[in-house]
Residue, then its C-alpha position, 0 to 999 in steps of 0.5 A: p732921630d735928625i742927626n747931622s754929622p758923624d760926631e753927632a751920632y757917636n753923642y747919640l749912641v753914648g747916650l743910647k749905652t748911658l740910658l741903658k745902663y740906667l734902664d739895667v740892659s745889662d747885656c746890651d753891649m755894644e762894644k762887646g759884640s751883642l749889639r749890630c748898629d745900621a746907619n744911613i747917611s746921605l748929604r744934599l747942596t747948601n740950601s738945597e730942600e731937596l734930601g740926598t740920596k742915601t746908602e745904608l752902612k751895616n752890622m757895625n758893631s763900635f762906636r768909633a766904627v761908627k763915627i770913622a765908617l760916617e765919616s769916611e763914606a761922606r767923603r766918598q759921597e762928597q767926591l763923586l757929587n763934587n765930579g757931577q757923579r751919581v751916589i747910588q741907594e745901596t748897601r755898603l759895608w765899613d772894610e776896617e783894615r782899608k779903612e773904607t766903605v765897599s758895596m754890599r748890594s744895591k737897593e734903588e727902589a723901595s721894593d729892594y726893602r722888602y716894604f708892604p703894609e702891615p694889616d695888624l698894626v692900627p696908626f696911633k699917636i702918642e700924647a705930647s705930654r707924654i713925649d714930654a715927661a719922658k723926656m724929663s726923666l731922662p738923664e743928662l745927655p753926653d752931648k750937653k755933659i760935656q760941654r757944661f763939664i767944659n765950661q763949668f770946670g775948665i777942662t778939655n773935651e777930651e778929658a771931659q768926653f773921658l768923664i762921660v762914659d761913665p755915669d758914676l764915675s763923671k758923678f764921682f768927679e763931681d762929688c770931688t768938685s765939691i770939696y776941691s778946688d784944684v780940678k787939675t790934679m785931681l782928674n789926674w789922679i782920677k785919669g791915672a792911678l785910679s783907673y789903673e785900678i778900676n781895670q786891675r780890680n775890672k771893677n766900676i768906680k761904684e764898685l770900689q766903695l770909695t769915697p770923695q772925701n777918701f779919696i780927697s784926703l789922700i789927694k791933700l796929703v802928697s800936695n802938703d808933703t805928707l806923702s810922695t806920689l809913690s806911696a801914695k798910689s800904694v796907700l790907694t791899693l791898700m784904702l781898695d783893699k781894707n776899705l780905710s781912709p788914707e789917715q788909718i793906712i799912713k798909721e798903720k804901715n809908717l808911710a808918713q813922709v819925713s820932711d823934717e829939717d833936723t831928721l833929713k840933714n841926720i841921714i844925709e850926713q850919715v849918707l855923706v860919710i858913706n859916700k865920699t867918691s860921690v861927694d868929691a865927684f860933684l865937688a868936681g862938677k859933675s852935678n848928676a852925682i848928686m843925684f845917686l846921694v839923693g837916692q841913697v839918703m831915700k834908700k837910708s830912710n826906707g823910701q819916706a823922706n821929702p825926695k825933694r827937701v832932700l835934694e834941697l838939703l843935699e845941694k846947701r850941703l855940698k855948697n858950704 
């Protein structure tokens, strides 16, 4: 394809990986070393119609290597041309340790490539309608999806790139946005707790069989103070283990967060009686002592007390 920058090359390769996944070519994974990439690059002067002299970068085995090797080679050629020197047509290798390309062998002429006509291959022409049909059958490619996600959901380029690497994950994200408007909170959960579960289980989002409805229900339970963030992560693990809804897990394990004021006040009074030294320290001006008391309330409630509400009630009680 006509590629004009290392970023375009990277997006093209990610798109290729996406296409291979849709075609179920499971054994063609560049990042695992079963695919190698050779990339040609040349520079030409601005407003010049004449193409520059190309060099070939050989045997790169990751998307990242392709991108940074092309960027390095572009800088090397630019420096040569700016100094009035000539770029030599040659094959070069990427030196990962030195972070630069190094010469492998010179290929000054086409004959060095051993080109020759193949008598058994006859010319053929593909009809435009078949090309158009092939284009229409392709999924949305990465560069377009990244830009759409940025524009539609107000996320960063880095976040969009994280989502589009796995088509199933990007679909899961879009399905979640259709039922939950707080994209930032939901994306933090996807990048954090959910990604942790995916990595720990060595599965993709589709294999986890987690529905967007259950995932969003869990997030809502945190936002309305039914669950603490810590408890919610444990609930997510159990949801995936047992294929249950968060409400079923909470009921089964009695994990609901306690925010009831009377219940919390009763626990606080018990803690204050037992920990008079910390109370005196707080009243003497050591404000950090209150955090110890919060911890004792959490311990006495078996971790179910709402820590934010506990802190508010403790501060009010101690000041009075």
